[in-house]
N, C-alpha and C positions, 0 to 999 in steps of 0.2 A: 747869720750863722748858717752854714750849710748843714742839713740834717745828716747826722751820722747814723748808720744802721745800728742803733742801740736797742737793747732789749727793753720792750715795754713791760711794765709791771702793774697790770690792772688798769682801772679806769677811775676817773674823777668827774664829777659833774660841776660845771661852772655855776656858782651861786650868785656871783656879781661880777660885772666887767668894767667898773668905773675906771676910766682912763685907758681902757683896752677894748673899746667897743668895736673897732675894726678887726681885731684879732680873735676875740672870744664872744661866744653867744651864750647868754644865760640859759640855763636848763639843758644845755647840750653836754653829752658825754665826750671826754677827751682821753685818749690813751696816755698813760703816765709812763715816762721814761725814767729808768733807774738813775738817780744822780744823788749819791750820799752827800756831796759837798753842798748842793742846793738845799737839801733837806735840813742840814745842820744850820742853815741860815734862814730858816722859815720860808723857803722858796720851794716851788714844785716845777719840774720840767714836764711839759706836755707837748704833744703834737697839735699845733693850733690850726686855725683856718687856712694858713698858708701852706700847710702840709709839712712844715718844718718843725723841729723841736726847739722850744724857747722856754726860758725860765720866767715864772710869774710869782707874785706873792701867794703863798699857800692859802692865805685867808680868802682868796677868790674862789676856792674849790672845796668840795667835800669829797674825800676819797670814798670809794665804794667797795664793799665786799660782795662780790658776785660769784655764783657757782661757776666752776670751771667750764661747764658746757655753755653757759651764757657768754663768758669771756671769749671762748673760741669762736662762737657765732659772731660776736661783735668784731673781732679781729678780721674774720673772713669778709665781713661786710665793708670794712674800711679800706 
């Protein structure tokens, strides 16, 4: 799937990557893309190692609540 310029909505840390070890790194932060349909199905859309946005089981991630200044710094770094 080609990455669409979608609005990212915070970050999530990968807590396990079973079955997705080529696409996800445990303990790494990933930008979360707003996708209500995915969330309704216990999925999360993140920008993964390919640089594209893909849907994964939400159980592989822990969403983070970060101060706005930290989120801005992380977005600029990525």
